[in-house]
N, C-alpha and C positions, 0 to 999 in steps of 0.2 A: 503493500499500499504505499502510496507516495503521500507528502505532507499534505498537498493540496486536495487529496481525496479525504483525508481525515478531517482536516478543518471545513470542508465542504459538507461532510456527514454530521458534523456536530455544530454547524454554524448557529442554529437557534440558541443552543445551550450555551455556547460560547459569547454570544451576543447579550443574553441574560445575565450571565456572570459578569461581564464588562460593565453593563448598565447598572449592576447593583454595587460596583466598586469593589468586587472581589478579585484579588490577585490570584492567578492561576497556581502559584507556589503555596498558596495557603492550604492546599490539601495535604501538605507535609505535616501539618500541625493538628489534624483531625484526631489521631491517637492521643496527643497531649490534652486536647479539650475533652475527650472521652474519658480520660484518667481523672483529669479535674472533677469533672461532673461526679463521677462515682465516687471520688474521695470526699467531695463537698457533701454528698448524699449521706455518706456514713458518719458523718458529723465532725470531720476534721476542719480546722481552723484554715482560712484562705492563705494567711501568711506562711504556715506551714507547707501547704500544698504547693504554693508558688516557689518555695525554696526546693522542695523535692523536685519539681518538675523542671526547674532551672537547671538544676545539675544533671538531671537524667537526660534532657534534651539538649544540653550544652548551648543554652542560650541564656541571655540576661533575664533577671527577674522583671526589669521593666518590660521586656519583650513578652514574657509570660502574661502579665497584666494586659498588656496591648492586645494580644490574641484573645484572651478571655472576654475582654470588653467587645471586641470585633465579632466574635462568634456568638455573643449574646444579643448582638443587635437584631431587631425585628426587620424584616423585609415588607416594604409596602407592595403588595401583589399587583397593584394597578400599574406602577411604573418601575418596580423592580429597584427601588432605592432603598438604601438602609435608613431606617427610620430611628433618630437619635432623641 
């Protein structure tokens, strides 16, 4: 498959992702957010979770906080923009 074919096949999805302001590389942090959500649900403190995830994923604590805030944003389904 050529790059052109892949982009054409996924055009609508890619357009929606772009309009929503989602960066394609954000997929790399889905496991981080899943773990954050699970730990938070089990009663762990946010500061502790962020410290653990920062070390585990080898990123700064500030980046973890930024990702958590980003992934918690609601999307306006009418125009696919993040609602803040």
